[in-house]
C-alpha positions, 0 to 999 in steps of 0.5 A: 501500499502506498503513503504520503509520509513525513519523518521530519518537520517542515514545509511541504517538500518533507512529504514524500510516496512511500510503500508502508506495510497495510495496518491491522485493526485492533478489536476497537479499530476499522480499517477504510479504504479512503476514496477521497481526502482533504489537507486542512489547515491543522494538517499545515500547522502539524507538518510544519509543527507551527506554532511550536506547541504542536511538537508537545503533542506530535513529538519534540524532535520528530512526528511519532507517526508518518502520516497526516489527515483528520478528513477522508471518505472512503469504504470500510474494509475490516472491523476489529472484533469489538466494533458494532456500529460499522460493517465491511462494505459501510460507505461513510464520511470521516472526520477524527477529532486529532488524536493528542497522544499520538496512538494513530494518523491518518489519511494520505493512505490508500486504507486507514487504521481508525479507532472505532470510538472517534468516530 
């Protein structure tokens, strides 16, 4: 699977397309095949880590998660055993809250792993 990733903060040219391993959803997560996405102002702030307060949430020296993104539309590809509100094949639009703890990253993937509680 291909994704747009970044391993350091900076201008848009820190982003690159790379082959990544397909995520496997945990029991409370779902996997979404992304068909459409957008770049928001928040994504730009997170990529550049400006204002600097973003670094306290995303990683001081470099991003903890390599992908960005909070808004996308697609089809549910797989669900964890504890997920009840989504089923494989559901077509949905997702608008995710910022995961301050950095436990997951979103968008720019053809498939996205998302905690079901935040959807």
